[in-house]
Backbone as XML, in Angstrom:
<?xml version="1.0"?>
<chain id="A" units="angstrom">
  <residue number="1" name="MET">
    <atom name="N" x="0.850" y="-1.177" z="0.000"/>
    <atom name="CA" x="0.000" y="0.000" z="0.000"/>
    <atom name="C" x="0.893" y="1.238" z="0.000"/>
  </residue>
  <residue number="2" name="ALA">
    <atom name="N" x="0.616" y="2.181" z="-0.863"/>
    <atom name="CA" x="1.418" y="3.404" z="-0.982"/>
    <atom name="C" x="1.110" y="4.321" z="0.196"/>
  </residue>
  <residue number="3" name="PRO">
    <atom name="N" x="2.134" y="5.051" z="0.657"/>
    <atom name="CA" x="1.871" y="5.988" z="1.743"/>
    <atom name="C" x="0.910" y="7.076" z="1.291"/>
  </residue>
  <residue number="4" name="ALA">
    <atom name="N" x="0.164" y="7.580" z="2.231"/>
    <atom name="CA" x="-0.781" y="8.650" z="1.921"/>
    <atom name="C" x="-0.004" y="9.894" z="1.509"/>
  </residue>
  <residue number="5" name="PRO">
    <atom name="N" x="-0.508" y="10.628" z="0.513"/>
    <atom name="CA" x="0.204" y="11.842" z="0.095"/>
    <atom name="C" x="0.189" y="12.871" z="1.221"/>
  </residue>
  <residue number="6" name="ARG">
    <atom name="N" x="1.315" y="13.543" z="1.347"/>
    <atom name="CA" x="1.408" y="14.588" z="2.368"/>
    <atom name="C" x="0.614" y="15.789" z="1.899"/>
  </residue>
  <residue number="7" name="SER">
    <atom name="N" x="-0.131" y="16.370" z="2.794"/>
    <atom name="CA" x="-0.882" y="17.558" z="2.404"/>
    <atom name="C" x="0.105" y="18.718" z="2.244"/>
  </residue>
  <residue number="8" name="ALA">
    <atom name="N" x="-0.132" y="19.488" z="1.237"/>
    <atom name="CA" x="0.746" y="20.624" z="0.976"/>
    <atom name="C" x="0.564" y="21.658" z="2.079"/>
  </residue>
  <residue number="9" name="SER">
    <atom name="N" x="1.641" y="22.309" z="2.428"/>
    <atom name="CA" x="1.552" y="23.382" z="3.407"/>
    <atom name="C" x="0.694" y="24.489" z="2.823"/>
  </residue>
  <residue number="10" name="PRO">
    <atom name="N" x="-0.114" y="25.120" z="3.661"/>
    <atom name="CA" x="-0.939" y="26.200" z="3.122"/>
    <atom name="C" x="-0.058" y="27.350" z="2.631"/>
  </residue>
  <residue number="11" name="GLN">
    <atom name="N" x="-0.526" y="27.989" z="1.605"/>
    <atom name="CA" x="0.170" y="29.167" z="1.102"/>
    <atom name="C" x="-0.173" y="30.335" z="2.020"/>
  </residue>
  <residue number="12" name="PRO">
    <atom name="N" x="0.766" y="31.242" z="2.239"/>
    <atom name="CA" x="0.486" y="32.385" z="3.116"/>
    <atom name="C" x="-0.780" y="33.147" z="2.716"/>
  </residue>
  <residue number="13" name="GLU">
    <atom name="N" x="-0.997" y="33.310" z="1.419"/>
    <atom name="CA" x="-2.160" y="34.067" z="0.946"/>
    <atom name="C" x="-3.479" y="33.410" z="1.350"/>
  </residue>
  <residue number="14" name="ALA">
    <atom name="N" x="-3.458" y="32.096" z="1.580"/>
    <atom name="CA" x="-4.675" y="31.392" z="1.986"/>
    <atom name="C" x="-5.107" y="31.786" z="3.399"/>
  </residue>
  <residue number="15" name="MET">
    <atom name="N" x="-4.211" y="32.410" z="4.161"/>
    <atom name="CA" x="-4.507" y="32.800" z="5.540"/>
    <atom name="C" x="-5.071" y="34.226" z="5.626"/>
  </residue>
  <residue number="16" name="LEU">
    <atom name="N" x="-5.144" y="34.910" z="4.492"/>
    <atom name="CA" x="-5.531" y="36.318" z="4.476"/>
    <atom name="C" x="-7.023" y="36.482" z="4.233"/>
  </residue>
  <residue number="17" name="PRO">
    <atom name="N" x="-7.582" y="37.595" z="4.642"/>
    <atom name="CA" x="-6.949" y="38.677" z="5.392"/>
    <atom name="C" x="-6.861" y="38.332" z="6.874"/>
  </residue>
  <residue number="18" name="LEU">
    <atom name="N" x="-5.867" y="38.904" z="7.520"/>
    <atom name="CA" x="-5.732" y="38.755" z="8.970"/>
    <atom name="C" x="-6.606" y="39.790" z="9.663"/>
  </residue>
  <residue number="19" name="LYS">
    <atom name="N" x="-6.973" y="39.500" z="10.888"/>
    <atom name="CA" x="-7.658" y="40.500" z="11.706"/>
    <atom name="C" x="-6.637" y="41.563" z="12.096"/>
  </residue>
  <residue number="20" name="SER">
    <atom name="N" x="-7.102" y="42.786" z="12.269"/>
    <atom name="CA" x="-6.194" y="43.903" z="12.591"/>
    <atom name="C" x="-5.346" y="43.612" z="13.826"/>
  </residue>
  <residue number="21" name="ILE">
    <atom name="N" x="-5.952" y="43.085" z="14.868"/>
    <atom name="CA" x="-5.220" y="42.804" z="16.102"/>
    <atom name="C" x="-4.169" y="41.727" z="15.852"/>
  </residue>
  <residue number="22" name="GLU">
    <atom name="N" x="-4.501" y="40.722" z="15.060"/>
    <atom name="CA" x="-3.535" y="39.673" z="14.760"/>
    <atom name="C" x="-2.359" y="40.235" z="13.960"/>
  </residue>
  <residue number="23" name="THR">
    <atom name="N" x="-2.648" y="41.149" z="13.038"/>
    <atom name="CA" x="-1.573" y="41.791" z="12.282"/>
    <atom name="C" x="-0.658" y="42.567" z="13.226"/>
  </residue>
  <residue number="24" name="LEU">
    <atom name="N" x="-1.247" y="43.274" z="14.172"/>
    <atom name="CA" x="-0.438" y="44.011" z="15.148"/>
    <atom name="C" x="0.408" y="43.066" z="15.996"/>
  </residue>
  <residue number="25" name="ILE">
    <atom name="N" x="-0.164" y="41.979" z="16.459"/>
    <atom name="CA" x="0.581" y="41.020" z="17.291"/>
    <atom name="C" x="1.760" y="40.455" z="16.503"/>
  </residue>
  <residue number="26" name="LEU">
    <atom name="N" x="1.497" y="40.020" z="15.264"/>
    <atom name="CA" x="2.582" y="39.466" z="14.447"/>
    <atom name="C" x="3.657" y="40.514" z="14.180"/>
  </residue>
  <residue number="27" name="THR">
    <atom name="N" x="3.248" y="41.740" z="13.928"/>
    <atom name="CA" x="4.214" y="42.814" z="13.669"/>
    <atom name="C" x="5.079" y="43.073" z="14.888"/>
  </residue>
  <residue number="28" name="MET">
    <atom name="N" x="4.496" y="43.057" z="16.068"/>
    <atom name="CA" x="5.279" y="43.265" z="17.288"/>
    <atom name="C" x="6.260" y="42.115" z="17.489"/>
  </residue>
  <residue number="29" name="LEU">
    <atom name="N" x="5.840" y="40.893" z="17.160"/>
    <atom name="CA" x="6.726" y="39.738" z="17.321"/>
    <atom name="C" x="7.803" y="39.681" z="16.240"/>
  </residue>
  <residue number="30" name="ALA">
    <atom name="N" x="7.623" y="40.408" z="15.147"/>
    <atom name="CA" x="8.648" y="40.427" z="14.097"/>
    <atom name="C" x="9.935" y="41.077" z="14.611"/>
  </residue>
  <residue number="31" name="ALA">
    <atom name="N" x="9.812" y="41.931" z="15.609"/>
    <atom name="CA" x="10.984" y="42.615" z="16.170"/>
    <atom name="C" x="11.750" y="41.723" z="17.144"/>
  </residue>
  <residue number="32" name="ALA">
    <atom name="N" x="11.016" y="40.965" z="17.967"/>
    <atom name="CA" x="11.668" y="40.140" z="18.993"/>
    <atom name="C" x="10.635" y="39.253" z="19.665"/>
  </residue>
  <residue number="33" name="ASP">
    <atom name="N" x="11.108" y="38.196" z="20.312"/>
    <atom name="CA" x="10.239" y="37.351" z="21.136"/>
    <atom name="C" x="9.673" y="38.221" z="22.256"/>
  </residue>
  <residue number="34" name="ARG">
    <atom name="N" x="8.399" y="38.026" z="22.552"/>
    <atom name="CA" x="7.758" y="38.824" z="23.595"/>
    <atom name="C" x="6.790" y="37.949" z="24.383"/>
  </residue>
  <residue number="35" name="HIS">
    <atom name="N" x="6.550" y="38.334" z="25.618"/>
    <atom name="CA" x="5.494" y="37.704" z="26.411"/>
    <atom name="C" x="4.234" y="38.539" z="26.222"/>
  </residue>
  <residue number="36" name="GLY">
    <atom name="N" x="3.099" y="38.005" z="26.645"/>
    <atom name="CA" x="1.823" y="38.662" z="26.402"/>
    <atom name="C" x="1.779" y="40.107" z="26.844"/>
  </residue>
  <residue number="37" name="TYR">
    <atom name="N" x="2.221" y="40.377" z="28.068"/>
    <atom name="CA" x="2.171" y="41.748" z="28.572"/>
    <atom name="C" x="3.062" y="42.659" z="27.729"/>
  </residue>
  <residue number="38" name="GLY">
    <atom name="N" x="4.209" y="42.160" z="27.288"/>
    <atom name="CA" x="5.102" y="42.948" z="26.439"/>
    <atom name="C" x="4.463" y="43.263" z="25.100"/>
  </residue>
  <residue number="39" name="ILE">
    <atom name="N" x="3.756" y="42.283" z="24.530"/>
    <atom name="CA" x="3.042" y="42.513" z="23.274"/>
    <atom name="C" x="1.988" y="43.592" z="23.482"/>
  </residue>
  <residue number="40" name="ARG">
    <atom name="N" x="1.247" y="43.480" z="24.572"/>
    <atom name="CA" x="0.203" y="44.454" z="24.896"/>
    <atom name="C" x="0.799" y="45.854" z="25.003"/>
  </residue>
  <residue number="41" name="GLN">
    <atom name="N" x="1.923" y="45.978" z="25.698"/>
    <atom name="CA" x="2.567" y="47.278" z="25.874"/>
    <atom name="C" x="3.075" y="47.824" z="24.541"/>
  </residue>
  <residue number="42" name="ASP">
    <atom name="N" x="3.633" y="46.950" z="23.700"/>
    <atom name="CA" x="4.115" y="47.389" z="22.387"/>
    <atom name="C" x="2.961" y="47.937" z="21.543"/>
  </residue>
  <residue number="43" name="ILE">
    <atom name="N" x="1.822" y="47.250" z="21.558"/>
    <atom name="CA" x="0.658" y="47.705" z="20.796"/>
    <atom name="C" x="0.137" y="49.020" z="21.354"/>
  </residue>
  <residue number="44" name="LEU">
    <atom name="N" x="0.101" y="49.126" z="22.657"/>
    <atom name="CA" x="-0.348" y="50.357" z="23.302"/>
    <atom name="C" x="0.548" y="51.529" z="22.897"/>
  </residue>
  <residue number="45" name="GLU">
    <atom name="N" x="1.850" y="51.296" z="22.909"/>
    <atom name="CA" x="2.804" y="52.341" z="22.523"/>
    <atom name="C" x="2.668" y="52.687" z="21.040"/>
  </residue>
  <residue number="46" name="HIS">
    <atom name="N" x="2.615" y="51.660" z="20.188"/>
    <atom name="CA" x="2.500" y="51.888" z="18.747"/>
    <atom name="C" x="1.238" y="52.670" z="18.391"/>
  </residue>
  <residue number="47" name="SER">
    <atom name="N" x="0.136" y="52.351" z="19.061"/>
    <atom name="CA" x="-1.150" y="52.992" z="18.760"/>
    <atom name="C" x="-1.354" y="54.284" z="19.545"/>
  </residue>
  <residue number="48" name="GLN">
    <atom name="N" x="-0.330" y="54.703" z="20.247"/>
    <atom name="CA" x="-0.394" y="55.919" z="21.074"/>
    <atom name="C" x="-1.595" y="55.876" z="22.025"/>
  </residue>
  <residue number="49" name="GLY">
    <atom name="N" x="-1.794" y="54.691" z="22.612"/>
    <atom name="CA" x="-2.835" y="54.511" z="23.610"/>
    <atom name="C" x="-4.229" y="54.269" z="23.063"/>
  </residue>
  <residue number="50" name="GLN">
    <atom name="N" x="-4.380" y="54.210" z="21.744"/>
    <atom name="CA" x="-5.715" y="54.041" z="21.164"/>
    <atom name="C" x="-6.192" y="52.593" z="21.183"/>
  </residue>
  <residue number="51" name="ILE">
    <atom name="N" x="-5.259" y="51.648" z="21.199"/>
    <atom name="CA" x="-5.639" y="50.228" z="21.228"/>
    <atom name="C" x="-5.120" y="49.644" z="22.531"/>
  </residue>
  <residue number="52" name="GLU">
    <atom name="N" x="-6.043" y="49.397" z="23.442"/>
    <atom name="CA" x="-5.691" y="48.852" z="24.756"/>
    <atom name="C" x="-6.389" y="47.501" z="24.905"/>
  </residue>
  <residue number="53" name="LEU">
    <atom name="N" x="-5.626" y="46.447" z="24.654"/>
    <atom name="CA" x="-6.191" y="45.097" z="24.701"/>
    <atom name="C" x="-6.343" y="44.610" z="26.133"/>
  </residue>
  <residue number="54" name="GLU">
    <atom name="N" x="-7.483" y="44.021" z="26.404"/>
    <atom name="CA" x="-7.670" y="43.335" z="27.672"/>
    <atom name="C" x="-6.941" y="42.003" z="27.585"/>
  </residue>
  <residue number="55" name="ALA">
    <atom name="N" x="-6.467" y="41.507" z="28.712"/>
    <atom name="CA" x="-5.672" y="40.275" z="28.725"/>
    <atom name="C" x="-6.398" y="39.109" z="28.068"/>
  </residue>
  <residue number="56" name="GLY">
    <atom name="N" x="-7.666" y="38.918" z="28.393"/>
    <atom name="CA" x="-8.411" y="37.792" z="27.821"/>
    <atom name="C" x="-8.487" y="37.865" z="26.309"/>
  </residue>
  <residue number="57" name="ASN">
    <atom name="N" x="-8.723" y="39.056" z="25.782"/>
    <atom name="CA" x="-8.802" y="39.255" z="24.337"/>
    <atom name="C" x="-7.445" y="38.995" z="23.689"/>
  </residue>
  <residue number="58" name="LEU">
    <atom name="N" x="-6.387" y="39.509" z="24.290"/>
    <atom name="CA" x="-5.043" y="39.310" z="23.756"/>
    <atom name="C" x="-4.704" y="37.822" z="23.705"/>
  </residue>
  <residue number="59" name="TYR">
    <atom name="N" x="-4.927" y="37.109" z="24.788"/>
    <atom name="CA" x="-4.558" y="35.693" z="24.828"/>
    <atom name="C" x="-5.439" y="34.836" z="23.926"/>
  </residue>
  <residue number="60" name="ARG">
    <atom name="N" x="-6.668" y="35.253" z="23.688"/>
    <atom name="CA" x="-7.521" y="34.546" z="22.726"/>
    <atom name="C" x="-6.904" y="34.650" z="21.325"/>
  </residue>
  <residue number="61" name="HIS">
    <atom name="N" x="-6.413" y="35.845" z="20.973"/>
    <atom name="CA" x="-5.765" y="36.025" z="19.671"/>
    <atom name="C" x="-4.438" y="35.252" z="19.611"/>
  </residue>
  <residue number="62" name="ILE">
    <atom name="N" x="-3.699" y="35.249" z="20.700"/>
    <atom name="CA" x="-2.435" y="34.497" z="20.733"/>
    <atom name="C" x="-2.706" y="33.010" z="20.509"/>
  </residue>
  <residue number="63" name="ARG">
    <atom name="N" x="-3.714" y="32.461" z="21.185"/>
    <atom name="CA" x="-4.053" y="31.044" z="20.998"/>
    <atom name="C" x="-4.462" y="30.765" z="19.552"/>
  </residue>
  <residue number="64" name="ARG">
    <atom name="N" x="-5.211" y="31.682" z="18.961"/>
    <atom name="CA" x="-5.644" y="31.507" z="17.569"/>
    <atom name="C" x="-4.436" y="31.509" z="16.630"/>
  </residue>
  <residue number="65" name="LEU">
    <atom name="N" x="-3.498" y="32.426" z="16.850"/>
    <atom name="CA" x="-2.298" y="32.484" z="16.014"/>
    <atom name="C" x="-1.444" y="31.235" z="16.200"/>
  </residue>
  <residue number="66" name="GLU">
    <atom name="N" x="-1.386" y="30.720" z="17.420"/>
    <atom name="CA" x="-0.655" y="29.470" z="17.667"/>
    <atom name="C" x="-1.327" y="28.306" z="16.946"/>
  </residue>
  <residue number="67" name="SER">
    <atom name="N" x="-2.651" y="28.263" z="16.979"/>
    <atom name="CA" x="-3.363" y="27.148" z="16.340"/>
    <atom name="C" x="-3.166" y="27.155" z="14.829"/>
  </residue>
  <residue number="68" name="LYS">
    <atom name="N" x="-2.876" y="28.298" z="14.260"/>
    <atom name="CA" x="-2.611" y="28.414" z="12.816"/>
    <atom name="C" x="-1.121" y="28.287" z="12.499"/>
  </residue>
  <residue number="69" name="SER">
    <atom name="N" x="-0.309" y="28.006" z="13.522"/>
    <atom name="CA" x="1.151" y="27.862" z="13.377"/>
    <atom name="C" x="1.829" y="29.134" z="12.896"/>
  </residue>
  <residue number="70" name="LEU">
    <atom name="N" x="1.260" y="30.292" z="13.250"/>
    <atom name="CA" x="1.877" y="31.563" z="12.890"/>
    <atom name="C" x="2.841" y="32.035" z="13.971"/>
  </residue>
  <residue number="71" name="ILE">
    <atom name="N" x="2.578" y="31.634" z="15.208"/>
    <atom name="CA" x="3.486" y="31.902" z="16.321"/>
    <atom name="C" x="3.640" y="30.630" z="17.135"/>
  </residue>
  <residue number="72" name="GLU">
    <atom name="N" x="4.651" y="30.607" z="17.981"/>
    <atom name="CA" x="4.901" y="29.445" z="18.834"/>
    <atom name="C" x="5.567" y="29.916" z="20.112"/>
  </residue>
  <residue number="73" name="PRO">
    <atom name="N" x="5.497" y="29.100" z="21.164"/>
    <atom name="CA" x="6.239" y="29.461" z="22.370"/>
    <atom name="C" x="7.732" y="29.515" z="22.042"/>
  </residue>
  <residue number="74" name="ALA">
    <atom name="N" x="8.392" y="30.508" z="22.561"/>
    <atom name="CA" x="9.835" y="30.658" z="22.334"/>
    <atom name="C" x="10.574" y="29.880" z="23.417"/>
  </residue>
  <residue number="75" name="PRO">
    <atom name="N" x="11.833" y="29.524" z="23.162"/>
    <atom name="CA" x="12.626" y="28.902" z="24.219"/>
    <atom name="C" x="12.619" y="29.803" z="25.460"/>
  </residue>
  <residue number="76" name="LEU">
    <atom name="N" x="12.856" y="29.210" z="26.574"/>
    <atom name="CA" x="12.781" y="29.957" z="27.830"/>
    <atom name="C" x="13.667" y="31.190" z="27.827"/>
  </residue>
  <residue number="77" name="HIS">
    <atom name="N" x="13.086" y="32.282" z="28.277"/>
    <atom name="CA" x="13.809" y="33.538" z="28.479"/>
    <atom name="C" x="13.813" y="33.773" z="29.980"/>
  </residue>
  <residue number="78" name="ARG">
    <atom name="N" x="14.925" y="33.953" z="30.530"/>
    <atom name="CA" x="14.981" y="34.217" z="31.967"/>
    <atom name="C" x="15.955" y="35.355" z="32.241"/>
  </residue>
  <residue number="79" name="ALA">
    <atom name="N" x="15.392" y="36.494" z="32.495"/>
    <atom name="CA" x="16.206" y="37.613" z="32.951"/>
    <atom name="C" x="16.066" y="37.653" z="34.464"/>
  </residue>
  <residue number="80" name="SER">
    <atom name="N" x="17.003" y="38.261" z="35.112"/>
    <atom name="CA" x="16.893" y="38.326" z="36.566"/>
    <atom name="C" x="15.613" y="39.064" z="36.925"/>
  </residue>
  <residue number="81" name="GLY">
    <atom name="N" x="14.870" y="38.498" z="37.825"/>
    <atom name="CA" x="13.623" y="39.096" z="38.267"/>
    <atom name="C" x="12.450" y="38.830" z="37.327"/>
  </residue>
  <residue number="82" name="ASP">
    <atom name="N" x="12.663" y="38.086" z="36.254"/>
    <atom name="CA" x="11.593" y="37.780" z="35.316"/>
    <atom name="C" x="10.672" y="36.741" z="35.942"/>
  </residue>
  <residue number="83" name="ASP">
    <atom name="N" x="9.376" y="36.934" z="35.809"/>
    <atom name="CA" x="8.381" y="36.011" z="36.345"/>
    <atom name="C" x="8.473" y="34.689" z="35.592"/>
  </residue>
  <residue number="84" name="GLU">
    <atom name="N" x="8.661" y="33.608" z="36.314"/>
    <atom name="CA" x="8.827" y="32.299" z="35.665"/>
    <atom name="C" x="7.563" y="31.826" z="34.962"/>
  </residue>
  <residue number="85" name="ARG">
    <atom name="N" x="6.428" y="32.443" z="35.245"/>
    <atom name="CA" x="5.172" y="32.049" z="34.590"/>
    <atom name="C" x="5.015" y="32.672" z="33.204"/>
  </residue>
  <residue number="86" name="ARG">
    <atom name="N" x="5.843" y="33.650" z="32.900"/>
    <atom name="CA" x="5.729" y="34.314" z="31.601"/>
    <atom name="C" x="6.073" y="33.355" z="30.472"/>
  </residue>
  <residue number="87" name="ILE">
    <atom name="N" x="5.219" y="33.336" z="29.483"/>
    <atom name="CA" x="5.462" y="32.535" z="28.285"/>
    <atom name="C" x="5.793" y="33.508" z="27.160"/>
  </residue>
  <residue number="88" name="TYR">
    <atom name="N" x="6.969" y="33.349" z="26.608"/>
    <atom name="CA" x="7.378" y="34.174" z="25.479"/>
    <atom name="C" x="6.907" y="33.513" z="24.191"/>
  </residue>
  <residue number="89" name="HIS">
    <atom name="N" x="6.586" y="34.340" z="23.221"/>
    <atom name="CA" x="6.109" y="33.861" z="21.931"/>
    <atom name="C" x="7.038" y="34.394" z="20.856"/>
  </residue>
  <residue number="90" name="ARG">
    <atom name="N" x="7.089" y="33.646" z="19.757"/>
    <atom name="CA" x="7.879" y="34.108" z="18.623"/>
    <atom name="C" x="7.141" y="33.800" z="17.329"/>
  </residue>
  <residue number="91" name="LEU">
    <atom name="N" x="7.480" y="34.556" z="16.324"/>
    <atom name="CA" x="6.933" y="34.367" z="14.997"/>
    <atom name="C" x="7.571" y="33.121" z="14.392"/>
  </residue>
  <residue number="92" name="THR">
    <atom name="N" x="6.773" y="32.268" z="13.776"/>
    <atom name="CA" x="7.331" y="31.115" z="13.062"/>
    <atom name="C" x="7.758" y="31.588" z="11.671"/>
  </residue>
  <residue number="93" name="PRO">
    <atom name="N" x="8.575" y="30.811" z="10.970"/>
    <atom name="CA" x="8.900" y="31.191" z="9.587"/>
    <atom name="C" x="7.637" y="31.339" z="8.725"/>
  </residue>
  <residue number="94" name="PHE">
    <atom name="N" x="6.666" y="30.430" z="8.911"/>
    <atom name="CA" x="5.405" y="30.542" z="8.177"/>
    <atom name="C" x="4.663" y="31.811" z="8.586"/>
  </residue>
  <residue number="95" name="GLY">
    <atom name="N" x="4.669" y="32.122" z="9.876"/>
    <atom name="CA" x="4.028" y="33.340" z="10.361"/>
    <atom name="C" x="4.643" y="34.587" z="9.741"/>
  </residue>
  <residue number="96" name="ARG">
    <atom name="N" x="5.953" y="34.586" z="9.562"/>
    <atom name="CA" x="6.635" y="35.727" z="8.935"/>
    <atom name="C" x="6.197" y="35.860" z="7.469"/>
  </residue>
  <residue number="97" name="ARG">
    <atom name="N" x="6.038" y="34.731" z="6.774"/>
    <atom name="CA" x="5.584" y="34.781" z="5.376"/>
    <atom name="C" x="4.136" y="35.276" z="5.289"/>
  </residue>
  <residue number="98" name="VAL">
    <atom name="N" x="3.300" y="34.835" z="6.217"/>
    <atom name="CA" x="1.909" y="35.297" z="6.243"/>
    <atom name="C" x="1.869" y="36.798" z="6.533"/>
  </residue>
  <residue number="99" name="LEU">
    <atom name="N" x="2.667" y="37.254" z="7.485"/>
    <atom name="CA" x="2.707" y="38.685" z="7.804"/>
    <atom name="C" x="3.163" y="39.492" z="6.592"/>
  </residue>
  <residue number="100" name="ALA">
    <atom name="N" x="4.181" y="39.018" z="5.890"/>
    <atom name="CA" x="4.659" y="39.719" z="4.694"/>
    <atom name="C" x="3.553" y="39.781" z="3.636"/>
  </residue>
  <residue number="101" name="ALA">
    <atom name="N" x="2.836" y="38.675" z="3.443"/>
    <atom name="CA" x="1.744" y="38.653" z="2.463"/>
    <atom name="C" x="0.642" y="39.639" z="2.863"/>
  </residue>
  <residue number="102" name="GLU">
    <atom name="N" x="0.348" y="39.708" z="4.149"/>
    <atom name="CA" x="-0.671" y="40.653" z="4.629"/>
    <atom name="C" x="-0.215" y="42.089" z="4.406"/>
  </residue>
  <residue number="103" name="MET">
    <atom name="N" x="1.045" y="42.369" z="4.643"/>
    <atom name="CA" x="1.550" y="43.730" z="4.432"/>
    <atom name="C" x="1.495" y="44.109" z="2.959"/>
  </residue>
  <residue number="104" name="LEU">
    <atom name="N" x="1.785" y="43.150" z="2.072"/>
    <atom name="CA" x="1.668" y="43.433" z="0.632"/>
    <atom name="C" x="0.207" y="43.680" z="0.254"/>
  </residue>
  <residue number="105" name="ARG">
    <atom name="N" x="-0.708" y="42.928" z="0.855"/>
    <atom name="CA" x="-2.137" y="43.134" z="0.609"/>
    <atom name="C" x="-2.556" y="44.528" z="1.056"/>
  </residue>
  <residue number="106" name="LEU">
    <atom name="N" x="-2.089" y="44.937" z="2.230"/>
    <atom name="CA" x="-2.430" y="46.261" z="2.749"/>
    <atom name="C" x="-1.790" y="47.363" z="1.901"/>
  </residue>
  <residue number="107" name="ARG">
    <atom name="N" x="-0.570" y="47.132" z="1.433"/>
    <atom name="CA" x="0.090" y="48.115" z="0.572"/>
    <atom name="C" x="-0.742" y="48.335" z="-0.698"/>
  </residue>
  <residue number="108" name="ALA">
    <atom name="N" x="-1.231" y="47.247" z="-1.288"/>
    <atom name="CA" x="-2.057" y="47.368" z="-2.492"/>
    <atom name="C" x="-3.339" y="48.147" z="-2.199"/>
  </residue>
  <residue number="109" name="LEU">
    <atom name="N" x="-3.903" y="47.940" z="-1.027"/>
    <atom name="CA" x="-5.112" y="48.657" z="-0.637"/>
    <atom name="C" x="-4.830" y="50.154" z="-0.471"/>
  </residue>
  <residue number="110" name="VAL">
    <atom name="N" x="-3.695" y="50.477" z="0.137"/>
    <atom name="CA" x="-3.310" y="51.889" z="0.292"/>
    <atom name="C" x="-3.097" y="52.522" z="-1.080"/>
  </residue>
  <residue number="111" name="ARG">
    <atom name="N" x="-2.437" y="51.805" z="-1.982"/>
    <atom name="CA" x="-2.220" y="52.341" z="-3.335"/>
    <atom name="C" x="-3.551" y="52.588" z="-4.051"/>
  </residue>
  <residue number="112" name="LEU">
    <atom name="N" x="-4.521" y="51.704" z="-3.842"/>
    <atom name="CA" x="-5.843" y="51.910" z="-4.424"/>
    <atom name="C" x="-6.486" y="53.171" z="-3.840"/>
  </residue>
  <residue number="113" name="ALA">
    <atom name="N" x="-6.370" y="53.339" z="-2.538"/>
    <atom name="CA" x="-6.925" y="54.536" z="-1.890"/>
    <atom name="C" x="-6.252" y="55.804" z="-2.415"/>
  </residue>
  <residue number="114" name="GLU">
    <atom name="N" x="-4.961" y="55.729" z="-2.685"/>
    <atom name="CA" x="-4.251" y="56.876" z="-3.261"/>
    <atom name="C" x="-4.741" y="57.146" z="-4.681"/>
  </residue>
  <residue number="115" name="ALA">
    <atom name="N" x="-4.879" y="56.083" z="-5.478"/>
    <atom name="CA" x="-5.321" y="56.236" z="-6.867"/>
    <atom name="C" x="-6.737" y="56.795" z="-6.948"/>
  </residue>
  <residue number="116" name="ARG">
    <atom name="N" x="-7.557" y="56.453" z="-5.977"/>
    <atom name="CA" x="-8.945" y="56.941" z="-5.962"/>
    <atom name="C" x="-9.068" y="58.270" z="-5.219"/>
  </residue>
  <residue number="117" name="ARG">
    <atom name="N" x="-7.929" y="58.829" z="-4.849"/>
    <atom name="CA" x="-7.858" y="60.138" z="-4.173"/>
    <atom name="C" x="-8.614" y="60.160" z="-2.837"/>
  </residue>
  <residue number="118" name="ILE">
    <atom name="N" x="-8.598" y="59.021" z="-2.181"/>
    <atom name="CA" x="-9.171" y="58.948" z="-0.836"/>
    <atom name="C" x="-8.159" y="59.515" z="0.151"/>
  </residue>
  <residue number="119" name="ILE">
    <atom name="N" x="-6.874" y="59.208" z="-0.093"/>
    <atom name="CA" x="-5.767" y="59.770" z="0.691"/>
    <atom name="C" x="-4.719" y="60.281" z="-0.271"/>
  </residue>
  <residue number="120" name="ALA">
    <atom name="N" x="-3.908" y="61.201" z="0.210"/>
    <atom name="CA" x="-2.825" y="61.731" z="-0.618"/>
    <atom name="C" x="-1.744" y="60.679" z="-0.779"/>
  </residue>
  <residue number="121" name="PRO">
    <atom name="N" x="-1.084" y="60.656" z="-1.940"/>
    <atom name="CA" x="0.001" y="59.693" z="-2.137"/>
    <atom name="C" x="1.077" y="59.856" z="-1.081"/>
  </residue>
  <residue number="122" name="GLY">
    <atom name="N" x="1.619" y="58.725" z="-0.639"/>
    <atom name="CA" x="2.706" y="58.746" z="0.348"/>
    <atom name="C" x="4.003" y="59.136" z="-0.295"/>
  </residue>
  <residue number="123" name="ARG">
    <atom name="N" x="4.944" y="59.498" z="0.527"/>
    <atom name="CA" x="6.276" y="59.852" z="0.038"/>
    <atom name="C" x="7.240" y="58.758" z="0.425"/>
  </residue>
  <residue number="124" name="ALA">
    <atom name="N" x="8.157" y="58.458" z="-0.463"/>
    <atom name="CA" x="9.131" y="57.388" z="-0.221"/>
    <atom name="C" x="10.223" y="57.827" z="0.709"/>
  </residue>
</chain>
């Protein structure tokens, strides 16, 4: 009996569009491994206080991203005084490809908005 064919890995574009919060989480993790509270603080800082995620909402999105293999627990990080209960997360290689595909999708949308004179063209 022949072995069952391996299912092809999903293409990054098949995961799109991402939810805005998931895009923010992946973008924050593109810089470095972070624990949940660190991700929350990064988003708060990036959004200048406009996006303040509650812990339950943040961790629900983290679990969803993990279930899609876009992020994974990172190897243990232990700085002096670091809470041992903190779980650090990192972007997977597939997660990085999905994030890049989402950014290209958003870039195309911005270019459409510029072409339709909804917003002024950006400067390089």
